[in-house]
N, C-alpha and C positions, 0 to 999 in steps of 0.2 A: 696539514689547514688546505683546504680545495684554491686555487687563482680565481679571485672574482673577476667577472671582465665586464661595464658596464660600454653598452655598447653604442654609438652616439653617431657614429662614423659607418659609413658604408665601405674602409679599406677592413672595418674593426667586423664590421658586418661577413666580409664575404670571406676574413677571416675563419670566423664560428661558424659558417654555412660548409665551409675545409675538413676542417676537426667532425661537423656530424658526418657528414659523405664516410669520412672514414672509422665511422662506427657500426655499430647492429642496437643500439642500446641508449636512449635519453629520456632524462626524466623529466620532463617542463610544468609548467601551471600558466592558465592565462590570466592573471589582474584585469577586473572589470568593473564599468558600475552601472552595476547590472538593471536595466530600464522596463522591457521587457522581452519577449522570445524574440523577437525581429530589430530590435533599438539598442539596444546592448552594445555599450562600447570597451574597447578595446585597449587597455589605461598600457600594458603593459604585459610584456612572454620572459619568462624566465626559465633559464633551461640548465641544466645540470647532467655533464658527461663520466661515463669512467673515469678517464682520464683528467681525473684531480683538477677537472675545469668547470666551471657555474660562469652563465652570460644573467646579463638582463635588460634586456630591447626596452624602453619606456616609450613608449609612443602617442602618449595623447597626454602625460600630466601637460596643467598650462597653470602653474601654478605665478605670481610677481616673479619675471624675472628669470623663467625656465629657460634653461638650455632647446636650443635646436636640436630634434630628432627628428628620426628616422621615419620615413609618408608611412601610415599604414599598408596603404597595400601592395606597395611596394617589397615591403618586408612577408607580408606575408606570398606574393606570387613566388617568394625564391626560399620559403618554409612548407607551401601547398607541396612540392612534388618526393619533400622528408615524410614530411605527416602520411601521407599518402603511401606510399614503399611499405611492401607489405616484407620484407626482408630485414627490416627497423622494428624493433620496438618501441613501442612511445608508455611511460610510464606517465599514471596522476594519480589524484583521488576527486573527488564529483568528475568523473570524464565526464560525464555525462552533459553534465549543464554546458561542459569546452565542446562535447561533440556539435551541439543547439547554434553555439554559436559560431563558430567555425564552418559550419556549414547555410553559413548567411551569405559565406565569405567564397563560396563554392568548393570547399573544400571539405574533402573525407576523410576522417581518423580511419586506419585503418593498425591489425595488427596492436591494440592493446591491450593494458592490464593497469587496475586501478587498484590503491593497497588499500582502500575501503573495503570491498568488496574481498582482498587476497584476507584481511582481517578476520571476515564475519564470515568467511569459509571451516577456520578455522577454526572460529570461536564466535557462534552465534549468539552472547554474550553480550558481545562487546557493542552492540550497535550502531551508532552515527556518532560515531567519534570523530573528534578531532585530530590536529596533529599531536598534539601536547598530549594527548591519553596514549594512544596509538608508541607514539615515542617511549613514553613511562614500561606500558606493555612490555615493546621489543625493545627497548634501548639499554641496553646500561645504560649509559651519557644520554645527555637531551640540552638543549639547546636552544630554546625555541624562542623567540623575541612576543612580548604579550606584544598580541594585537591592541587591543584595546588603549592599550598606553599609550601607543606611537596618536592612534586619532585621537588619542584626549593633548597628545604634546602638542599636535600641530591645528588644536581643536577641527577637524574636518570627517568627525562623525560620515563613514557612508562615502566618499572624495573621496579615494584615493589618488586621483589626476593630482590631489592638491598637497601630497607626500612629497617633498625634494625628491627625487629623483637618486638621488647615493644610499637618503636611509631607506631609501623602500628597494635598491639593489640588495641593499647588505639584507634587509629583516629577507626577501625574497628569495637572494640565490640560498640563502644556508635552509628556508623550509623547503627546497625546492631542492637540494641533496640529500634532504632525511626523508624526501618519498625516495628519493633512488635505492639507501639506505637502507630502508625499511622493504620496500619490492624487494631488494636480495635476501634479505632475513629470511622473509618467507616466502619467498616462488622456496628456496632452501627446502621448509619445513612441508610444502606441497608437496615438495618433490619425494620427500618419505611417506605418506601419506595419501595413496594413489586414486582414495576414493573422492577424498575432498578433491584435487586434483580435477578431479573427472570433472567436477559439481562446476568448481570455479573453470574449465573450459568449455563444457558443451552445452551448461545453463546461464547462467551468471555475467559469464564475460557475452555470448550472442546476444542477451536480453537489453545490456544498452543500451547497445543498436535497436534494439525494436522499438522501443522504451520512449527514445530519442521520434522515434517516427510517429506511435499515439503523442501524444508530446506537440509536435509537429504539426497532424495532422489538424490538432486542437477539431471540440466539437461544436459543432453552430447552433443558436440557441434567439429565438425569438423574443428578441428586449417588449416589444409594445403589449402580448400576452405576459409577459412578467411583469412590465410595468401596473398594466391595472390590474391585475393580484392583488400586489403591495394596497394599489388605491383602498383595493374592496376592505385586504384583510386591515388595513390601518382607518376603515369607519363599523367594521367591525369593531373593532379595539374599542374604537369610540364609546359604542354601544352597551358593550361589556363592564363599562368603565360604568356608566350608569347603569346600568342596573346594577349593578354590585353596591354602587351608595346608595339607593335607594333603597335596598334590602338592608342592610347592615342603619341606615339610618345620617350616616356620616359618610366624608371621603376620608378613603386611605390609597394608598400606595397598593396597587394589587402583587407589582415585582415586587414591592420588598419582605424579607424574608418576618425585619423584625416584626412591623405590622402585623404579620399578618399571624405571628405570634402568638399575639393580643388577643388575636381573633377566637385562635384557638384553646385559647386557657379560657372561654366561655362557654365550653360545650363540655360539658360533664361527662359524655362520652368516651372523648379522645384519652387516652394513654399517653398519660406526662410523664414517661420513664422513654420514649425511642427518643432517644439523643442522635444528635453531632457529632462530631470527632471531639468538636469543641466544647462538650456536654450541654449544648443551647438545644432547646425541645423544636426536633426537625419539622421541617415542612414542606418534605420531598414528596413528591405525587403517590407511591403509596401510601402514606397515609393522611391525605387531602383523598385519594379513593376510594379510601374504607369507609368513611363518612358522606361521599361526596352525592348518593340519592339518598340520605333524609335533611343533610343539608343546603339546598340548592344554592346556596354562598360558595361553599365549595366548592361547586361543582362551577361556576361561571370561572370561579383564580383556578382552573384549571385549565377551561374552554379557554381564554385570557394566555395562563403562558402560555398551550399550545403554541398558539397563532402567533405571540410576540416573537416564539422563537423560530418557528416559515417566516415571520415577514423577515427577525432581524437575519438570521443568524443563515437563512439560503436564499431567502427574495432576492433581495435588495445590497448578498452580502458577488450574491454573483454576476447581480447588475455593477456591478460595479469591478467584475473580471474580466467585461467580455472586452479580450485586444484589440484596441480602434483601426488596427492594420488588416488583420483578418476579419474582425465581425463574428470571432469564435471564443470563446475559457478555453484556456490548454493549463490543464491542471501538468502536476509533475510530478508520475511516480517514483516512493522512496525505496530499495533494495535492501535493503541494509535494520531498518525501523526495528521488525518482528524479531519473536524468537524463532517461529516456526518457517519462514522464508518466506512468509504471503505477503506478496506487492502493499504498497498505504500509496491513497490517495488524496496530498494535500496542496493548500492553496488556488482550487480552491478542491473538497475531499471527496469526492463525486463515488466515493463506496458507500456517503452515509446519504444518503437523497435522501428521503424518508419517502416512503408508503403506506406504511400504517395512520397516519395526522389524516382527519376529515376531505381537509383541500391538498395536500402534498398531492395528490397527483398534477395538479397545475403545474407545477414544476415540471417530474419527467414530462408533463407535456409544452413546456417550452425546450426540450431536449429535439430540436427537426434534423431534415436532413435535406442536404440543396436539393434545385430543382432538376430532375426530374429522380430523384431520387431515395432511398427508403436509407429506415433505419432499420440491420435484422442483426435479434439478438441467436446468438451461439450457447447453447447452456449445457452443461454437465447434470444428465438427469440418478439422482440419490448416490453423488459420488462417494462421500463418506463411509454411505455403508455396503456401496461395495469395494471402498478399499480393507474396510474393518472385514469384510467377508476374501479376502482378498490374504489376506493375511494372515487373520486365525482359521482358514482353510476348510472352514465349516464347510460340512456337506453341506444342510441343509441350504445357509443361508446361501452356497454355490449355485445349487440345481435351482434354486428359486430365480436366480438371478439372471442365469444358464437356459433357465425356461420360459423365460421374461415377463413374469410372473410378479404382479403388486405385489412389492414385498410388504409392504404394512395393507395390503388386504390378507394376504398370508400368513401372516401375524395377528392380525385381528381373529381371522377364521380358529385361532388358537384358544386364541382370551377367551370369547365368547361363545365357540362349541360349534358354530356353524359350516358352512361350505361358502367357501369366498364368493361365490354370486350373488349369496345371500347379504353378505355384508354392507351396510348402506355406510353413510360418507361421515358419520359423526360416531359412527365406533370406526372409521381407516382413522381418523382422528385422532381418536383417542392411542391407536397402536401407534401412531407415526411419533405420536408424542414421546412414547415409549421405547419405542424402537431407537429414538436418538437422545435420549434419555438415559438411558441405563449403558448404552453403549460407553459413555461417557461419568459410567460410575458415581450415580443421581445414589441417592438413600431410600428407603421407605417414606421413611417422614419427610424429603425432599420431593417427593414423585403425589404422596399425599396431597401438596400443597400445590402441588400444580393443577393435577385429577379433581380435586376438591371432593379427595376421597378417606376411606381413611387408612392408618394405617398396614392398619392388619390388609386388604385389597390388596393397595398398592406392592405389597410384601408378595402375597400371593403373583402378580401381574410379573413382578424381576423376578419370584421364580420358574415363572411359563417361560419367561424369555428365555430362559438358559437352559432354561428344559429341551427346548425349541432347539437350541443354538448351544448346547454346552462347549465345542471349544473357542466361543467369544469369549466365556470366562478362561477358561483358560490362557487364549494369547493375554488376556489388561492380567493376570493375573503375574506369567510370564516377563513379559515386558514390562513392567513395575521393578520384579525383581532385578532385570539388566540393568536397570536405570540404577539399580542400588548398589549393582555388582561394578559396572565400569564407568557411573558415574555425567551419564551421557547416552541416547537410545539413538538406531538409525531408523531413517527414510529411506523407503523400497528402492530411490537413486546410495543412496550410501551417504544423504546429509549427517554429518554429526551434531546432534542436540544435545545443545549442556542448560539444564536446569538448577538454577542452588536452590539451595537448601534441601538437601537431598535427604542426607543421616539424621533419622529422627528417630525420639525413641514417644516418643507423640500421634498419640492412635490418630486421631483427624485430622491431622498436621499431613501423617503419614498418605492416608486417605484422598488427602487434596493434591496430593504427589503423584497418587498413583490418576488420579482426572488428567493431572498436566502432563502426564507423561502419554497415555493414547490420545489426548486432545491435541499434542506437540505430536507425533508421531503421523497419524492421519493429516492435522490441518498439515502437517509442511510435506508428505505425497501427494496428497491435493496438490500444492502451492506450483509440487515440478512437475505435475501432472499439463497443468495451466500455462506454464511455464514453454517445456518445450513442446504447445500445441501451439503459443507463440513465434515461437524462431520456427516452428515449422510453414507455417505458415506465412510469417515475414519472408523466409528464403520460397516461399512458391509466387507473392508478388511483386520480386522481380520478373522487371520486362514486361511485369502489369501499367495497363494507362490507371494513373493513380485517380484520374478524374472520373472509373469506376468503378474506385475499391478504395474504402480504407478504411484501415481499425481504428478506430478514436477512442473505444473509454473498456478497458480492464475491471469489473468488479472481482473478484474470488475467484467463483466457478463458471462465469458469464464470460464474455464477449460480444463487445456490440460493433457493428461496423455499420459504415456510412456507402452502400449500395446504389449502383445508377439501375433501373428497372428490369432497364432486358438482361440484365446479368445478374438478376439473384439467382431463381434458379443454378442456376445452370453453380454458379461462386458457390452458392448455401449449398449445395452437394460437393464440393471440393473442401469447404470448413468440415463439414460437419465429420470427415472423413478421416482428414486431415485428425480433426480433433480425438479422434474416436481410437484411432489409434500409434499415436505419442508413446505410448509407452504401453509395456505387453503386462495386464492384472490374470489373472483367472479368473474372473468375473467380468464379464466384454462391460467398455462404454457404452455409457448408448448416452446423443447430444443432444440436445429438441434443440429445433428452428421457428423461432417468429420472429414474426416482421411488421411496419406500421409506417404510419406516417411520420410519429414521434416516438420519443421513448416511450411515453404511456399506454400510446397504440396499442401496437404491438401486441401484445401480452394478451390481447384477441384476437391474435392473427398467427397459429402454428401453420407450416409450409413440413 
């Protein structure tokens, strides 16, 4: 049992500092009353040492009769050289959030480990696990106090500062001690798996600092434009509602599935067998769209839904998330949510800003650059097909990319038996859809539905594809077999990707697993390429004036920057070079650079 010390005096704090100085590793956790990225208050700091010692420093517990506590600024002044010491390992979980908060106090965390990421690299299915779940996975015995029970007992939900310091110390010191134990166990596992260790050290750990910088930079938004668009959509919704009521001859709630079901039941052509998982008649967009051209009411309902989602889920929500200190939106990027290693954006999800809705472009128009700056996009071109070419080593696919041919036109030329120069845009679009669909294992039936052609023709297209690119089919079969044999597949960098429910005798399920395997390997490799690019770019940005360039958004295969107009050409060339050389593929990577005054405008301007 470790010694627990509640630090309330300078003497005890000096003793703690002395103990930390004698070690080369400690675990820590900042307990915070999270407000926003700039104004969050540190309630207390828990620390665990290898030498059977844990400590809790309460800093801003403010319940009635709370004891006098050390001054936050004084504590951080003495901890700063320890946090920044490159010879001391700092262990925690969700460490990116703590980096952001310590940055407010001019503290830079060095030599860090995050147990969430250690677990994630060792097993990608672990996802965003809490400490209790991680303990169940990695420890034979675990003892973690229930956070919710503590809040309920003291009736102070989300106000840790109201919890008595002795209770907080017991709870947090126990948890930070488990963090240290988990790190030791998982680090030993990583030492046995050099490829996973390499992914952890060269990609995931460096990404923590990169993402904390992007989140802190934030993205500037035109609040007036968003407010104006919100009001415009509000008026459109009222008009659509009136039109719908007039057509039906009665009022109803256009957002109510139950009332819309009643309307659908009166339409004879509607297939009443299309059910939701609960067994009710489906009112989803697919059902309504099928009959919208014949029934104006359904068309109005669809438009109403689209605009309502645009307003409530995006425009109004974005307005509420503008930070009062910076005037910017600061999303949060998650590293351990997806099976493939792709980053996820939350609060708000900037990777899901709509582009297809008729008025969705207004949202992107509202993402703007500061004075004298422009938005610059650096986007990988056809990265998935280039990865497939490299992994499959298909001669024809590699040759097309190495000759810088338009791969979709080349495929279209094969399908339509025409010279590449005579392929029109429609034929190219069909070939593009076939290229991406086939590599992810679409069936003849699925492709027929997508292209609105008969199954025989769809099968012919698939056969032509694999005849032109035979090694792709071999690659697909080999990848699936490798997954079945090993229980996982690997990305180009060696990350192990586990997929659930692999072994099955069900043919349909096997096909699904095959598609998931290919998707995971391609998406996982693409995720590593963009992550390595971000790390390289962030290293290059060290020493650059951050008023001239900021990395502000990551969207799968695309990076967005805010760059001073005088530096756009010079910086864009360097960004393009770093991204195209982040990893060595057999098919060359290609990055397209676009620029504009806002996120929407730049897609029309390629440099």
